[in-house]
FIMI-518504 format. One line per field, with one value per residue: x, y, z of N, C-alpha, C in turn; residue number from 1. Coordinates in nm, 4 decimals. Layout:
N
n.X	c(X, ...)
n.Y	c(Y, ...)
n.Z	c(Z, ...)
ca.X	c(X, ...)
ca.Y	c(Y, ...)
ca.Z	c(Z, ...)
c.X	c(X, ...)
c.Y	c(Y, ...)
c.Z	c(Z, ...)
nr	c(NUM, ...)
This chain:
91
n.X	c(0.1010, 0.0432, 0.1599, 0.1351, 0.3619, 0.3258, 0.4730, 0.5375, 0.7799, 0.9070, 0.8674, 1.0608, 1.3065, 1.4930, 1.8119, 1.8085, 1.7203, 1.8778, 2.1402, 2.0986, 2.0306, 2.1961, 2.2290, 1.9563, 1.8605, 2.0696, 1.9253, 1.6585, 1.7944, 1.8729, 1.6261, 1.5664, 1.3643, 1.1313, 1.0798, 0.9335, 0.9139, 0.9944, 1.0831, 1.1089, 0.8758, 0.8232, 0.8650, 0.7297, 1.0188, 1.1161, 1.2727, 1.3107, 1.0540, 0.9353, 0.8019, 0.7164, 0.6534, 0.6508, 0.5746, 0.5925, 0.4544, 0.3652, 0.1592, -0.0209, 0.1402, 0.4009, 0.5062, 0.4618, 0.6712, 0.8568, 0.8506, 0.9581, 1.1917, 1.3179, 1.5943, 1.5214, 1.3389, 1.4692, 1.6310, 1.4042, 1.2464, 1.0146, 0.7304, 0.4455, 0.3378, 0.2046, 0.0391, -0.1138, -0.3262, -0.2840, -0.3444, -0.2194, -0.2962, -0.1483, 0.1746)
n.Y	c(-0.1158, 0.2031, 0.5058, 0.8692, 1.0481, 1.3905, 1.6435, 1.9115, 2.1413, 2.2980, 2.6502, 2.8253, 2.6505, 2.5958, 2.5910, 2.3570, 2.1376, 2.1547, 2.0731, 1.8235, 1.7016, 1.5404, 1.3071, 1.2115, 1.2461, 1.0477, 0.8211, 0.7953, 0.6592, 0.4606, 0.3205, 0.2231, 0.0287, 0.0875, 0.3243, 0.5470, 0.8457, 1.1750, 1.4477, 1.7870, 2.0536, 2.3918, 2.7405, 3.0800, 3.1980, 3.0168, 2.8086, 2.4848, 2.3901, 2.1555, 1.8304, 1.5683, 1.2774, 0.9907, 0.6696, 0.3110, 0.0749, -0.2480, -0.2409, 0.0492, 0.0162, -0.0563, 0.2050, 0.3897, 0.3340, 0.3395, 0.5803, 0.7243, 0.6029, 0.7968, 1.0232, 1.3364, 1.3200, 1.2188, 1.4638, 1.6323, 1.7893, 1.8671, 2.0034, 1.9033, 1.5549, 1.3772, 1.0817, 0.9293, 0.7011, 0.6554, 0.6315, 0.5528, 0.7462, 0.8485, 0.8783)
n.Z	c(-0.0149, -0.0568, 0.1387, 0.1965, 0.3646, 0.4886, 0.6152, 0.7898, 0.8727, 1.1848, 1.3039, 1.2263, 1.1756, 0.9581, 0.9979, 1.1053, 0.9617, 0.7330, 0.8977, 0.9581, 0.6794, 0.4988, 0.6376, 0.6495, 0.3573, 0.2919, 0.4477, 0.3128, 0.0432, 0.1792, 0.2456, -0.0313, -0.2107, -0.0467, -0.0501, -0.3140, -0.3711, -0.3260, -0.1851, -0.1186, 0.0669, -0.0369, 0.1002, 0.0468, -0.0211, -0.1440, 0.0172, 0.2483, 0.3717, 0.4937, 0.4159, 0.1947, 0.1033, -0.0799, 0.0142, 0.0104, 0.1302, 0.3786, 0.4868, 0.7383, 1.0258, 0.9346, 0.7397, 0.9814, 1.1090, 0.9497, 0.9780, 1.2278, 1.2572, 1.0941, 1.0309, 1.0386, 1.2025, 1.4586, 1.4730, 1.5866, 1.3613, 1.2704, 1.2909, 1.2755, 1.1340, 0.9261, 0.7926, 0.5720, 0.3747, 0.0214, -0.3015, -0.6551, -0.9128, -1.1704, -1.3340)
ca.X	c(0.0217, 0.1174, 0.1761, 0.1543, 0.4314, 0.3676, 0.5736, 0.5766, 0.8968, 0.8562, 0.9092, 1.2219, 1.4191, 1.6029, 1.9169, 1.8097, 1.6576, 2.0089, 2.2111, 2.0527, 1.9610, 2.2522, 2.1311, 1.7866, 1.8532, 2.0547, 1.7954, 1.5886, 1.7781, 1.8943, 1.5152, 1.5428, 1.1868, 1.0257, 1.0788, 0.8847, 0.9539, 1.0625, 1.0687, 1.0756, 0.7707, 0.8725, 0.7620, 0.7502, 1.1105, 1.2176, 1.3092, 1.2801, 0.9849, 0.8242, 0.8519, 0.6356, 0.7264, 0.5621, 0.5904, 0.4952, 0.4592, 0.3025, 0.0961, 0.0125, 0.2218, 0.5176, 0.5225, 0.4845, 0.8023, 0.9775, 0.9233, 0.9734, 1.3788, 1.3444, 1.7025, 1.4563, 1.2775, 1.5441, 1.6373, 1.2743, 1.2672, 0.8488, 0.6129, 0.3786, 0.3877, 0.0569, 0.0397, -0.2165, -0.3337, -0.2584, -0.3650, -0.1573, -0.3892, -0.1265, 0.3180)
ca.Y	c(-0.0120, 0.3656, 0.6148, 0.9836, 1.1301, 1.4900, 1.6847, 2.0314, 2.2220, 2.4111, 2.7652, 2.8971, 2.5064, 2.5792, 2.5417, 2.2003, 2.0730, 2.1623, 2.0026, 1.6733, 1.6787, 1.4507, 1.1710, 1.2444, 1.1821, 0.8973, 0.7603, 0.7748, 0.6239, 0.3492, 0.2841, 0.1062, 0.0472, 0.1676, 0.5098, 0.6157, 0.9538, 1.2319, 1.5828, 1.9003, 2.1969, 2.5015, 2.8509, 3.1888, 3.2422, 2.9010, 2.7481, 2.4141, 2.4053, 2.0248, 1.7095, 1.4900, 1.0897, 0.8249, 0.5085, 0.1875, -0.0236, -0.3537, -0.1288, 0.1752, 0.0010, -0.0152, 0.3447, 0.4673, 0.2389, 0.4525, 0.7834, 0.6753, 0.5978, 0.9223, 1.1363, 1.4367, 1.2892, 1.2192, 1.5648, 1.7000, 1.9140, 1.8563, 2.0428, 1.8088, 1.4654, 1.3429, 0.9818, 0.8853, 0.6232, 0.7403, 0.5648, 0.5874, 0.7352, 0.8620, 0.8706)
ca.Z	c(0.0286, -0.0977, 0.2138, 0.1814, 0.4317, 0.4815, 0.7424, 0.8191, 0.9625, 1.3136, 1.2295, 1.1656, 1.2021, 0.8742, 1.0464, 1.2004, 0.8442, 0.7051, 0.9449, 0.9219, 0.5570, 0.4237, 0.7299, 0.6019, 0.2261, 0.3181, 0.4848, 0.2203, -0.0571, 0.2198, 0.2252, -0.1166, -0.2730, -0.0067, -0.0778, -0.4186, -0.4283, -0.1952, -0.1689, 0.0515, 0.0046, -0.0052, 0.1324, -0.0601, -0.0596, -0.1761, 0.1200, 0.2208, 0.4979, 0.4931, 0.3449, 0.0977, 0.0847, -0.1156, 0.0501, -0.0444, 0.2341, 0.3506, 0.5845, 0.8278, 1.1100, 0.8930, 0.7370, 1.1037, 1.1838, 0.8794, 0.9832, 1.3620, 1.2066, 1.0087, 1.0989, 1.0880, 1.3478, 1.5866, 1.5163, 1.6175, 1.2767, 1.2327, 1.3662, 1.2703, 1.0540, 0.8575, 0.6938, 0.4768, 0.2661, -0.1175, -0.4243, -0.7362, -1.0754, -1.2733, -1.3353)
c.X	c(0.0763, 0.0492, 0.2326, 0.2486, 0.4050, 0.4206, 0.6055, 0.6426, 0.8316, 0.9006, 1.0321, 1.3348, 1.4510, 1.7485, 1.9169, 1.7990, 1.8156, 2.1408, 2.1709, 2.0138, 2.0619, 2.2088, 1.9861, 1.7912, 2.0043, 1.9827, 1.7081, 1.6370, 1.8633, 1.7732, 1.4974, 1.3984, 1.0690, 0.9706, 1.0048, 0.9106, 0.9552, 1.0744, 1.0568, 0.9634, 0.8544, 0.8089, 0.8182, 0.8770, 1.1982, 1.2605, 1.2229, 1.2087, 0.8948, 0.9019, 0.7179, 0.7281, 0.6341, 0.6026, 0.5545, 0.5644, 0.3609, 0.1616, 0.1039, 0.1089, 0.3634, 0.5590, 0.5703, 0.6326, 0.9246, 0.9897, 0.9356, 1.1551, 1.3688, 1.4907, 1.5912, 1.3902, 1.3228, 1.5900, 1.5398, 1.2855, 1.1090, 0.7687, 0.4520, 0.3965, 0.1678, 0.0823, -0.0693, -0.2144, -0.3820, -0.2900, -0.3233, -0.2360, -0.2667, 0.0610, 0.3585)
c.Y	c(0.1033, 0.4365, 0.7334, 1.0255, 1.2739, 1.5787, 1.8497, 2.0794, 2.3217, 2.5371, 2.7912, 2.7551, 2.4777, 2.5329, 2.3859, 2.0970, 2.0772, 2.0843, 1.8657, 1.6609, 1.5694, 1.3421, 1.1505, 1.1264, 0.9998, 0.7716, 0.6737, 0.6669, 0.4508, 0.2331, 0.2027, 0.1254, 0.0993, 0.3093, 0.5281, 0.7600, 1.0643, 1.3694, 1.6949, 2.0046, 2.2932, 2.6271, 2.9260, 3.1816, 3.1417, 2.8674, 2.6778, 2.3802, 2.3107, 1.9459, 1.6399, 1.3711, 1.0347, 0.7532, 0.4138, 0.0816, -0.1469, -0.2972, -0.0451, 0.1359, 0.0110, 0.0810, 0.4664, 0.3598, 0.3222, 0.5811, 0.7859, 0.6839, 0.7054, 0.9974, 1.2622, 1.4840, 1.2980, 1.4209, 1.6822, 1.8519, 1.9842, 1.8819, 1.9372, 1.6930, 1.4035, 1.1781, 0.9436, 0.8007, 0.6894, 0.6376, 0.6371, 0.5995, 0.7538, 0.8855, 0.8032)
c.Z	c(0.0079, 0.0205, 0.1653, 0.3350, 0.4302, 0.6041, 0.6940, 0.9493, 1.0742, 1.2507, 1.2813, 1.2653, 1.0545, 0.8828, 1.0438, 1.0441, 0.7443, 0.7179, 0.9406, 0.7976, 0.4713, 0.4861, 0.6498, 0.4538, 0.2094, 0.3371, 0.3618, 0.0835, 0.0303, 0.2358, 0.0924, -0.1884, -0.2086, -0.0140, -0.2353, -0.4547, -0.2530, -0.2314, -0.1417, -0.0093, 0.0050, 0.0359, 0.0123, -0.0990, -0.1476, -0.1111, 0.1604, 0.3530, 0.5246, 0.3980, 0.2891, 0.0507, 0.0527, -0.0773, 0.0534, 0.0427, 0.2058, 0.4152, 0.6758, 0.9299, 1.0514, 0.7989, 0.8391, 1.1471, 1.0797, 0.9344, 1.0964, 1.3339, 1.1258, 1.1044, 1.1494, 1.1915, 1.4494, 1.5781, 1.5773, 1.5410, 1.2837, 1.3233, 1.3904, 1.1152, 1.0609, 0.8101, 0.6769, 0.4064, 0.1688, -0.2217, -0.5182, -0.8504, -1.1569, -1.2181, -1.2590)
nr	c(1, 2, 3, 4, 5, 6, 7, 8, 9, 10, 11, 12, 13, 14, 15, 16, 17, 18, 19, 20, 21, 22, 23, 24, 25, 26, 27, 28, 29, 30, 31, 32, 33, 34, 35, 36, 37, 38, 39, 40, 41, 42, 43, 44, 45, 46, 47, 48, 49, 50, 51, 52, 53, 54, 55, 56, 57, 58, 59, 60, 61, 62, 63, 64, 65, 66, 67, 68, 69, 70, 71, 72, 73, 74, 75, 76, 77, 78, 79, 80, 81, 82, 83, 84, 85, 86, 87, 88, 89, 90, 91)
C-alpha cells in the first residue's frame, strides 16, 4: 500500500533541516523500494519548510516505523507529521 507522509517543519527550523539533510537523504536512499518519491515543500522564499514522501509499504504500521526512524524525526524538525493512505493514478 502507498502512504503519503506529509510533514511540516517547526517555524524557524531551516538550520535544523540543513544540518540533518545528508543523514535524511541517506536514509531515503537506504530505504530502497520503500520510498517511491520524496522532496521538500518550499515556502514563498523558496526555502525548504516540510516534506512529502510517498512510501510503498505493507501496512500503516510499517509506515509509522519508517517515519519513526527518519533522521529528521530524531532531530525534532517537524511540527507535524501526517500519514495518509494514497492511491497512485498517474505518473
